[in-house]
One Martini backbone bead per residue (centre of mass of N, CA, C, O) as a GRO file, in nm:
protein
  116
    1MET     BB    1   3.079  -0.145  -3.052
    2ARG     BB    2   2.957   0.132  -2.987
    3VAL     BB    3   2.666   0.054  -3.043
    4LEU     BB    4   2.648  -0.162  -2.823
    5CYS     BB    5   2.712   0.022  -2.582
    6LEU     BB    6   2.485   0.223  -2.629
    7GLY     BB    7   2.254   0.019  -2.609
    8PHE     BB    8   2.313  -0.070  -2.320
    9LEU     BB    9   2.285   0.208  -2.182
   10LEU     BB   10   1.992   0.263  -2.271
   11SER     BB   11   1.866   0.009  -2.141
   12ALA     BB   12   1.966   0.059  -1.846
   13ALA     BB   13   1.819   0.339  -1.806
   14GLY     BB   14   1.517   0.194  -1.829
   15CYS     BB   15   1.474   0.002  -1.576
   16GLY     BB   16   1.344   0.170  -1.356
   17PRO     BB   17   1.073   0.249  -1.494
   18VAL     BB   18   0.988  -0.038  -1.564
   19GLU     BB   19   0.984  -0.155  -1.275
   20TYR     BB   20   0.790   0.051  -1.163
   21LEU     BB   21   0.548  -0.020  -1.337
   22SER     BB   22   0.529  -0.310  -1.238
   23GLN     BB   23   0.519  -0.265  -0.926
   24VAL     BB   24   0.328  -0.015  -0.875
   25THR     BB   25   0.105  -0.001  -1.116
   26GLN     BB   26   0.043  -0.314  -1.071
   27LYS     BB   27   0.099  -0.482  -0.813
   28ALA     BB   28   0.032  -0.277  -0.585
   29ALA     BB   29  -0.237  -0.170  -0.691
   30MET     BB   30  -0.378  -0.445  -0.696
   31ALA     BB   31  -0.345  -0.513  -0.394
   32VAL     BB   32  -0.502  -0.267  -0.289
   33GLU     BB   33  -0.770  -0.333  -0.432
   34GLU     BB   34  -0.809  -0.610  -0.294
   35ALA     BB   35  -0.814  -0.498  -0.005
   36LYS     BB   36  -1.056  -0.315  -0.046
   37ALA     BB   37  -1.257  -0.546  -0.126
   38ALA     BB   38  -1.200  -0.685   0.174
   39ASP     BB   39  -1.209  -0.455   0.396
   40ALA     BB   40  -0.929  -0.351   0.528
   41GLU     BB   41  -1.004  -0.081   0.661
   42ARG     BB   42  -1.161  -0.238   0.892
   43TYR     BB   43  -0.990  -0.524   0.953
   44ALA     BB   44  -0.688  -0.378   0.853
   45PRO     BB   45  -0.577  -0.076   0.921
   46TYR     BB   46  -0.271  -0.086   0.930
   47GLU     BB   47  -0.216  -0.217   0.653
   48TRP     BB   48  -0.378  -0.018   0.486
   49TYR     BB   49  -0.232   0.244   0.559
   50ALA     BB   50   0.052   0.153   0.482
   51ALA     BB   51   0.001   0.080   0.186
   52THR     BB   52  -0.106   0.360   0.094
   53SER     BB   53   0.144   0.517   0.182
   54TYR     BB   54   0.356   0.367   0.010
   55ILE     BB   55   0.231   0.428  -0.269
   56HIS     BB   56   0.254   0.734  -0.246
   57LYS     BB   57   0.560   0.741  -0.202
   58ALA     BB   58   0.639   0.605  -0.466
   59ARG     BB   59   0.520   0.829  -0.649
   60ARG     BB   60   0.699   1.058  -0.539
   61GLU     BB   61   0.973   0.933  -0.611
   62ALA     BB   62   0.918   0.912  -0.918
   63ALA     BB   63   0.881   1.222  -0.965
   64VAL     BB   64   1.213   1.244  -0.884
   65ALA     BB   65   1.365   0.982  -1.005
   66ASP     BB   66   1.349   0.755  -0.755
   67PHE     BB   67   1.324   0.433  -0.838
   68GLU     BB   68   1.442   0.265  -0.612
   69ALA     BB   69   1.254   0.370  -0.388
   70ALA     BB   70   0.985   0.321  -0.531
   71ILE     BB   71   1.012   0.013  -0.549
   72GLU     BB   72   1.035  -0.042  -0.246
   73PHE     BB   73   0.761   0.085  -0.170
   74GLY     BB   74   0.599  -0.105  -0.355
   75ARG     BB   75   0.669  -0.366  -0.206
   76LYS     BB   76   0.551  -0.284   0.066
   77ALA     BB   77   0.265  -0.235  -0.033
   78GLU     BB   78   0.210  -0.519  -0.136
   79LEU     BB   79   0.259  -0.677   0.123
   80LEU     BB   80   0.049  -0.524   0.304
   81ALA     BB   81  -0.198  -0.570   0.127
   82LYS     BB   82  -0.195  -0.878   0.141
   83LYS     BB   83  -0.212  -0.894   0.448
   84GLY     BB   84  -0.474  -0.730   0.477
   85ARG     BB   85  -0.652  -0.916   0.311
   86GLN     BB   86  -0.617  -1.170   0.477
   87LEU     BB   87  -0.716  -1.054   0.745
   88ALA     BB   88  -0.993  -0.961   0.647
   89LEU     BB   89  -1.099  -1.238   0.566
   90GLU     BB   90  -1.066  -1.373   0.843
   91ARG     BB   91  -1.228  -1.164   1.015
   92ALA     BB   92  -1.494  -1.177   0.857
   93ALA     BB   93  -1.541  -1.486   0.888
   94GLY     BB   94  -1.510  -1.464   1.221
   95GLY     BB   95  -1.631  -1.184   1.329
   96ILE     BB   96  -1.380  -0.993   1.344
   97ASP     BB   97  -1.278  -0.708   1.471
   98SER     BB   98  -1.022  -0.472   1.501
   99GLY     BB   99  -1.114  -0.233   1.720
  100ALA     BB  100  -1.163   0.001   1.572
  101PRO     BB  101  -1.301   0.293   1.572
  102THR     BB  102  -1.645   0.354   1.541
  103ILE     BB  103  -1.961   0.444   1.544
  104GLU     BB  104  -2.068   0.167   1.654
  105ASN     BB  105  -1.804   0.127   1.884
  106ALA     BB  106  -1.825   0.374   2.042
  107PRO     BB  107  -1.800   0.539   2.308
  108PRO     BB  108  -1.959   0.708   2.523
  109LEU     BB  109  -2.041   1.002   2.617
  110PRO     BB  110  -2.024   1.216   2.847
  111ALA     BB  111  -2.184   1.381   3.054
  112ALA     BB  112  -2.290   1.668   3.122
  113GLY     BB  113  -2.040   1.816   3.341
  114THR     BB  114  -1.819   1.622   3.316
  115GLN     BB  115  -1.510   1.509   3.379
  116TRP     BB  116  -1.213   1.379   3.236
   0.00000   0.00000   0.00000
């Protein structure tokens, strides 16, 4: 009976890291890579930035062994990366830019000597 209880406790202690590996290093990381491939940084900048920020936060939380928080941040990263990928694909197909400033669509600089 003691061996069974000890085995249960040892297996339960390992659930956090195992679920972290599944959620953050596999699911969320894959979703972020797919969003990157769809050019979400250009077409869905909010979702892209949020997803990459959440995945970095998940990794920081795991580094201090807060696996519950890391898994939750991993879920948020996966969700936003998938949303960003979908938006990027739709916007790229429709020729719609996100409106985020880039070198190509930046407003012209004021002439020298003009006040802001």
